[in-house]
Structure formats: structure tokens, C-alpha cells
N, C-alpha and C positions, 0 to 999 in steps of 0.2 A: 252746255247741257249734257254733253257726253262725259265731261270731267266729273260732274256732280254725281253721276251714276256709278262710275268706275271706282271712285275713292272708297266708298263703304265696302265694296266687295273685296278689295285688296286688303283692307284692315281686318276683315273677318278671317281671311285666309291666314294672315300672320298670327292672329290670336289662336287659330286652330292648330297651327304647326307648333306654336309655343306650348300649347296645352299637351299636345302629343309628346313633345320632348320632355316636358316636366313629368308626365305620367311614366314615360320610359325610364327616366332617371329614378323616379320613386320606386318603380318595380325592381330596378337593379339594386337600389339601396335595400329594399325589403328582402330581396333574394340573398344579398350579402349578410344581412342580419339573421335571416333564417338559417343559412348554411353555417355561419361561423358562431352563432350564439344559440339560437333556439333549437336547432337540430344537430348541434356539434357532436354530442355524445353518441347519438344514434348513427350518424354518418361515420364517425371515427370507428365505431364498432364494426360497421359493415366493411369499412376499408381493411381493418385489421383481420377480419374473417377471411379476406381474400389474400392477405399477404403474411400475416402472423401465423406461425405453425408451432405446435409442440412436437419435437422430434426426440427419438430415443438415442441415448448415448451408450454405446456398447461398453461393457465392463471387461476388463482384462482378466483372463483366466489365469489362475495361479500356475507357477512353473513347477515341473516335476524334475527332481535332480537325483543323482545317485548319492551314496553316502558321503562322497567327497565334494559335493556341490556341482558336479558336472551335469549339464542340462540333458535331460532325456525327453522333455516335452516343453515347448515354449510357444507363446502366442505372439504373432507378428501382425501389425496393422495392415489392413488391405481394404480396397474400395470395392463396393458392389454397385452395379448400375441398376437404377430403377426408373420407373416412369409413372406419370399421371395419365391414365388412359383418356380422361376427359379432355385433356389438352392435346395429347399426342394424336388422338383420333382425328383432330382437325388438320393434321399435316401428314396425311397418308402418302403423299408423294415423296416424303423423306424416308419412308420405311425401308425401301430396298437397300439404300446405302447403309442404314443402321443395321439391318439384318446381316449384311455381308460382313461387317466388322464383328458382329456378335457370333458369327458362325451358325446362323439360323436361316431357315427357309423364309423368304419374304412373305409368302402366302400364309405360312404358319404364324408368323409374327403378326400379320394383319388380322388374322382370325383371333389370336389371343387378345389383342387390343380391343377388337370389336366385342368380344364376349365379356370384357371387364370394364365396359364404358361407364358403369355406374360407380366404379371405385375411383379413388384418388391415388392409390399406391399399389404397384405390383413390381416385383423384381424382374429384371430382364436378364441379368447375369450376375450370379453371386461370386464373390471372391475373384474378381477379374484381374488379369495380368495388367501391370502398369501401362504397357504399350497400348493395349486395347482401350484402357480407360482414357488415355491421352487422345487417341484417334476419335473415339466416340464423342468426347466433349468438344473436340475441334469442329464437329459438325454443327454445333449450336442449335440442336433441334429442340424446339419448345416442348416442355413436359418431360424431358430426360435429364436426370440428375444423378448424383453420387451419394452413397451413404458409407460412412467409415465403420468397418467391422474388424474382427480379428480372425486370423486363420491359425490353426494349430500346426506346428512343425515338429518333427521328431528327428533330431540330429543323428541318432544311432540307427535309424531306419529299421531294417528287418532284424537286426541283432537283438533289439528289445521289443519288437512288434507284439509278440504274444503276451509279454509281461505288461507293458505299459498300456496296450490297447489303443483306442483312438476315440475321437469325438465326431459328431455329425456336423453338418454345415452350420448349425446354430450353436456350435460350441458346447454341446451337451454330451457327456461321456456315454459311450456305447459298449465298450469292451474293456477288459483288463482293469488296471489301476485307475484309468480315467473314469470308469463306471463305479468302481468300488468307493472311490473318494470324491465323487462328483459334487457332493454337498460342500465339501471343503474347498475344492478347486474352482467351482463356478462362482463368478462374481454376480453382483446385482446391478442391472442396468440403471442408468440415470435418465433424467429428462431435462430438456432445456427449451426455452421459447426463442424462436428465431424469425427473422424476416426473410422471405424468399422473393426472388424476382419472377417475372412472367415465365421464365424458362425452368422454374422450379429450383434454381440454385440458391443456396444460403448466401445472403449478402450482408447479414448483420446478426450477431448474437445479442439477443435482448436481455435475457436473464437465465440463470440456472435455477431450475425448479427442484431438482434432486441430483446430487452428484453421484456418479457411478461408484460402486464399491468393488474394488478388485478382489479376486478370489485369493485364497491363501496358498502359499507355496507348500510343497510336500517333498520331504527328503526320504527317499527309499533306503532300505538296507542294502540294496544292490551295489556291488563294486563293479563299475563299468569295465575295468580292466579284466577282471575274472569273467565277466559276462562275455566279453569279446573272445577270450581264450576258449571258454566252454563252447560257444557258438561255432567257432572255427573248427575245433576238433570234432565236434559232433557232426557237422556238415561233411567234413572229409570222410568220416566213417560211414555215414549213410550212403554217400556216393560210391565209396570204395566197395561196399558190400551190397550195392544195388538194393538197399533196403526200402521198405515202404515208408517208414517214418522213424523218428528217434527223439528221445528226450533225455535231459540231464538236469540235475538240481544239486546245489551245494549249500550246506547250512553251517554257520558258525555255531558249534555246539555249546560254546560258553554263553552266548547271548541269545541263541535261538533265531538269529537273523538269517534270512535267505540272502546269500551273496550272489548267486547266479541261478537263472532258471531259463532254459533254452529248449527249443523244439525245432524239428525239421519234418516236413518242409516249412519254410517260413513265409512271411509276407511283409511287404513294405507299407506301413500305415500312411506314408506320404503319397502313395499311389495305389488306390484300392480298386481301380477300374477292372472289371471282368474277373473279379475274385469271388469264389464261392464262400458261403458262410462257414463251411467246415474247415477252411484254412485259418480262420480266426481263433479257433479254440485253443486254449493252453492245455495241451495234453498232460502236462505234469500234474495238474490238479483236477482235470475233468475226466480223463480216460482211466478206466479201471481194468485190471488184468490179474490173472492168477500169478502169484510171485514165484512159484516153483521153489527151487532149492535155496533161494535167498531167505525163505521162511524157516529153514532148519535151525538156525541159531536160537530162535524163540522156542522151538520144541525142546531143544537141549536145555535152555534156561528153565523151562517148566520142569524138566527132569531133575535138574540140580536143586531147584527150590523145593521139590517134593521130598528130598532126602533119600530117594531111592538110587540116585546116580551121583557120581563124581566124575571128573575128567578122566580118571584112570579105570573106571568101571568097564569090565569087559562085556561085549555083546557079540554073540555068535551070528554072523551074517551068512554063513554057509547054507546052501551051495551057490549063493548069489541071488536067490529068490525065495519067497515063501508065500504060501496060500493064505488068503483071508476070505473065508467062505468060498465062493466060486471064483474069486478074483485072485490075481497073482501080482505081487509087488516085486520088482526086479531092480538089480544093480547092473551096471555096465559089465561087471565081471565079478567073480567070486573073491571077496576080500577076506574071507575067513573070519576068525575071531579077532576083533579089534576093540580098542578102547574108545570111549566117547569122543575124546579129542580127535582120534583118527576118523571117526564117523563124519565129523565136520570137514576135516582135511580132505578126505577122499569123496565127500558128498554122497554117503551111502543112503539110499532110499530105504533099504531093508533095516539098517540100524536105527534110523530115526523113527520108522514106523513101529518097530518093536518097543522103542522107548515110549512112544505115544500110547500104545496099547497097554503098557504097564501102569499108566497113570489113570486117575479118574477123569472122565470127560470134562468135568467142571474145572479141574486143575488146569488143563490145557486151554480151555476157553477163557478162563480168568486171566491167564498170562497174556493171551493175545488181546483181550479187551483192555487190559491195563496199559498195554503198549500203544493203544490208540487205534487199533484195527476196528473197522465198523463204525467209526466216527470221523467227522471232518476234523482237520487239524486246527481250525480256527484262524487260519491265515487271513481270512477276510476276502479272499479272491472270489469274484463272482463265479457261480456255477461249480464250486468245488464239490466233488463227489465224496460220499462217505464210505464207499466200498460195501462189501457184504461179509459179515461174520454171522453165520447162522446159529440158531439156538442149539446148544449142545445136547439138549434132551431129544432132539430129532436125529442125532448122529447114529449111524450104523457103524459096525466095526470097520468096514472098508472106508467109510467117511473119515473116521479117526486116523486110519493108517495113511490115507492119501493127503489129508490135511497136514500131517507131519512134515511132508516135503512140498507143501505149497499148492496143492490142488483142492478145489472146493471152497476156496476163500478168494475174495477179490480185494484189491487195494489200489491206491494211486501211488505214483512214484514219490510224491511229497510225503504221504503217510509212511511209506517204507523208509525213507530217509530219516524222518523224525524218530521212528522206532529204533533205528540203528544208533541214533544219537544217545539213546538211553544207556547203551553199553559204553559210550564215551564219557558220559556224565556220572558214572558211579552209581547208576540205578535210578537217576532222577529223570523224569519226563518234563521238559521245559516247553513253554508255549512258543509257537512259531510266529514270526512276524515279517511283514514286507516293508515295514518302516524302520528307520534307523533308531537304534536303542541308545539313549543318552545316559540311562541309569540302570546298570546291570542288576543292582540290588532289587529293583522292582520286578525284573524277570524272575530272579531266584525266589522272590517272595511268593510267586505263583506256581513254582515247580511242585511236582508230586513224586514221592518215592514209589516206584512201581516194582522194583526188584532190589534185593540186597546188594550192597556195594561189592561184596566178595563174589557174588554171582556175575555181576557185570565185568569184574576184573578177570574171572576165569574164562568167560566167553571171549573177551578181547584177546587173551593169550591164545586160545584155540583158533580164533580167526586169523591170527598172525601166521599160523602154520599153513593156512589155506594159500597164502601168498608166497610162502617159502618153497624151496625145492621139494617136490613130492606132492604138493597141493594142486588144486585145480585152477588157482588164480595167480600163477607166477607172473603173468604178463601185466598184472596190476601193480607190480613192485615199483617203488620210487627210490632213486638213488639217495643215499644218506638218511633215509627215513624208514622206520618200521611202519608197515601198513597192515591193518586188520580188515578182512573183508570176506565176502562170499559171492561165488558165482551162481548163476541160475540159467538154466536152459529150459524153456517152457514150451510144450506143444500147445498150439492154439486150438481152441474148440470151434466147431462149426456145426452145420446141420447134420444130425445123426451121430455126433461124437467128436473126438479129437482128430485133427487133421494130420496126415502123415508127413507133409512137407512144408508146414508153416510153423515157424518158431518165434519166440521172443528170446533175445539174448540179453542177460542182465548181469550187472555187478553192483554191489552195494558195499561200502566200506568206510573206514576211518583212518585218519593220519594226523599227527604221528601217533602210533599205537600206544606208546608208553605214557604219553600225555596228550590226548586227542584235542585237536583244535577244530578240525573240519570233518563233516560227514558228507558223503556224496553217493548218489545212485545214478546209474546210466541204464537206459533201455533202448535197444535197437530192435525195431519191429520188422519181422520177416526179412532177414538178410537172405540174399539170393545169389551169392557168388560161389557157393560150394562149401562154405563154413558157416556154422550157426551157433556154436557153443558160446556161452557167456564168457568163458575164459579166453576165447579166441577173438571175439567181436567187441564185447563191451569193456572187458578189463583193460585193453590198451588205451581206450579213451579215458578211463579213470586215471590211469598212470600219467598220461601227458597233462591232463588238466590239473590233477592234484599237485604234480611237481611244480607247475607254473604258479598255482594259487599259493602254495606254501612259500615259494620264493617271493611273490609279490607282497605277502603279509609278513615277511621277515620272521617266519616261524623257525625256531631253533631246531636244527637237525637232532635226531635221537639215535642215529645209527652211523656215526662217522667212524672212519678208520682211526685207530689209536693215535697215530701221528698227527692227523688233521685235527682231531679233537683237542690234543695238547696245544696246537698252534692257536686254535680259537680261544682257548682259555687264557693264553698269554696275551693275545691281542685285546681281550676284554679286561685285562688287568688282574686276572686270577693268578694263583700260584701254579707253577709248572709241576 
């Protein structure tokens, strides 16, 4: 009786369990079909969205070199540390250790992560030191990863700092050549698709979407050897004379190439912390000043071209001063009646003023304008100043007189050097360039004649006397070479007029004078050790730098003793 009742119940249970198992199996099969077939594309996309990423591939910025291929600016690969705040915020207990390695305050880091929780990418430390990178990644903190970037490095440091300039942390030019040629130097970033793990690390490169395009290289006209020489001598002079600042520039007059451009005080573009913006400016092209007596050769050139004067024309400078209206023009002493060549040699204010007043104002103005005063040189350097050459129709007699010896006009050191190169080039004004010239014929095709060749030759000969015994620039002399140049000592202006105890010491010149190759100008701002004349302060810098530059360029001497000249000819295979 009992058995008949139990048997059906047991059978029902077996059937029920079997049905449950079959249903579970069917659900599993259906789930497998759903995941692997019906919803495969959707789920694959969702998975990819959480692991596949498109990341930027940094482009290599072009290298800057000197004319001989020596690097002046190069980019080196470096890692930056970044984080995904959405992931890192879930691991706040790891932040103190991370902050310590990054050199940050833990609370500040936590606040940063909390304020950026809606983002997936923030930088924690750009351009990190390799040791820091290694230690951070050893922590294996979820959401912290690396990104490869490039950092700019300047092998010559402060020697070329003002010239080359620098980039910001994103490798964009900010100053100097880096800014002027940023479009050429800057590359174009690429993109690639990668797979990242849960820690944000790239574990697989899937495909390249766009390859990075590296920037172009740039060869400057600068000769790093001459740059070092000019920098060293200028720095020594500024220190020795306790000067406020100083600048110097050298031009190859044949090609118009700038071979050296230096300033003091300098800065190191590899370490710009705690530096003020005023330290960055390249004074050679941005700062303007009254050129003083270095302008006298251009007044004399205007006189020669007018036909009213020649190098031997006599001018009475007695008694060492003369009145122009209610103003007085003075010389340091009474030079008496002297010829035009001696006016330059002795740097007579009275003589040049009388010459200028004998000319029509427009004659003097046109001479200065043709020489490039009042206009930028076209070097392409950012922030270049044009200086000031006022309208001659507004000149009073005293303006004409003082302009003759360099007051009432402003110029940059680069402008002044380019103008002196006209005397070297037989009266031709050639374009100035910061990049290496490969075809000089292209430069000469752009040159302009601004004075007659004979005028340039006569001025050059007169400027030689400035550097010879009896002239104001004897300390600019260079052994075995004839030098042509002019000193300048300029009283600086301030509130209420010219200051009694602040000067600019200047020297501008050419070498070799008989067949010029280089033009150079030196300016020392506010020498403060008891001497301030251009012939005492700036001329010696010119001499030392020019001597080294001529030697480095293997320029043939033009003032050798007879015996030494004979030996050179024999050594070169010439006839004795």
C-alpha cells in the first residue's frame, strides 16, 4: 500500500529535476549564442571602449645647428607622468606615496585628483627625471601611466641663449630663433590606437592612425667658435668695468651672415627658473640707443657725396666750441683748423657739426635712411626694433648739428653694424641673415648701392687713421691686420635731460681694412670702474674678438712685416 503511493511521487521529482537541468542548459546555450553571436559586435565595442584608446604620438622638433653642423638646440625623448582621475580617485590611500615621489604635497595632489574626477587624463609631472619615472611606476598604482614626449636641450647654454631662445614645455618656440622659425622646426603630432590595461599602461599597439611628422632642421649662420670667443670677451669686459650690460655682433660682410651675436648678462635656457623676462631679450636687436660718434662717418660720407667736401678739405674748429643758437657744441680740446680725415681721426664734434650745417637737411637724412637707419634690418629676429630717424623737415639747426655726432637718432647694434658693412662692401647694402647662406649670388642679387664706391673707400681709409697712432681707437688694433673703425662715447639720457655719470662705450669697425671680411660693433652699457670712453672700454673687446675671428676664418693678413709677408708667399708657392 505504501509502495504504491511513494513510487509516483519519486518519479515526479525526477522529471522535475530533469526539466530544471534541461532549462538551465538551454539558458546557458542561449546565453552563449547571445554573447558570441547575436550581441558580439555590441559587446566587442563596449569592451574596446574600455581598453582601446587613441593616443598622441609626439613629433620630434627639428635640430638647430651652427653653420658647421654643431648642435645648438636638440630634442631628447623623455617621459611625462599622467593619471586617469576616475581610476586614481578610487585608490586615495596610494596618493601619499605618489605625492612624495613627485615632490608634491599629498593634500594638494588629492585635491587635484578630486577636482578632475570627470576627466580621464591629467598630467602629474611633465618631463620627469628617469629615476623618478622608475620609482613611480614601481608603485603600480592603478590609473598612473607614462607618455613619451620630447624635451629641448641647448648644448651651448648661456653662450647662445639670447640668440637661439627656447621653447615651452609643449615644445613651442617662445623666444629667439626658436620662435622666429617655429613653423619650420615644429613637427606635427601623430596618432595611434593602443590597448591599455587596468593600470592605464599600454600593453599593445593596435594600429598607426597617423605617423608623426618630424620638424625640419635649421642651419644658422652662426659660427659657434666665434660665438664662444665673443661671449667670453664681452663677459670679461662687463665684469672688469662693472658695467650694467653689454652686447656685440659680428657680420660676414661678403655674405651678410651674422657670425656671432652675444649679450651680457646672459641666461641659460636649460634652466630658466627664477629668471625675469627682461633677461631673455636680445639687446643686439631690441635695444635702441643714440650712437654718438660712431655716426660721424655717415655725416662725413654725406659731405663727400655732396661734393662740398673731400678728405683734405679744411674745417676750422677753433676755439674748440661754437654756438648754434643758444646752444654750444664742444670738442674735448681746441683742434684748430683740421682736414676732414682728421675730424674723424680726432672725433671732432665741432668739425662734423659744421659739415652737417653746410649740407641741406635732406642730404644728411637721405644718407642715413639709405644706410638703413630708421628701418629694421630684416634679419627676421623676433622683436627687432627699427630705431628712430626723425623727419628732416622738423629739424632745427641744433638738431642738425647734434645729429652729426650721433644725438637725436636711435639705432640698434645690429643696424649700426650693417651700416658699417656698407663701407666694407664698396657702397653696397646687403641683406642681413641669421641662416647659413649657400649661394652668395642670391645675396648679391638683393644688394642695393647706397653710396659711391669711391666714397666707401675714402671713408675706410679715414677710419684706418682712427685706429692708428694719434687716433681715438688705437686699442682696437689687431696684429698683422689693418683695422678701420670708430669709437663712440655716449652720454645717456634720463628724466630732465642727459645724465652726468652714465655712458655707453662703443666701437664699430671693419677688418681687414684693405679687403674687408668682417664688420663688428661692441657696446658696453654704463661702465662703472672709472673709465668710460669707447676707445678704452669697447675697443679692446673689438681687438681681441676680431683677432680670434680672423684667425679662425683663415683670413689673409694685410699688414704683415715685409719679411713675414715674403715667407708666406714662398710657403704658398708664390715667387719670392
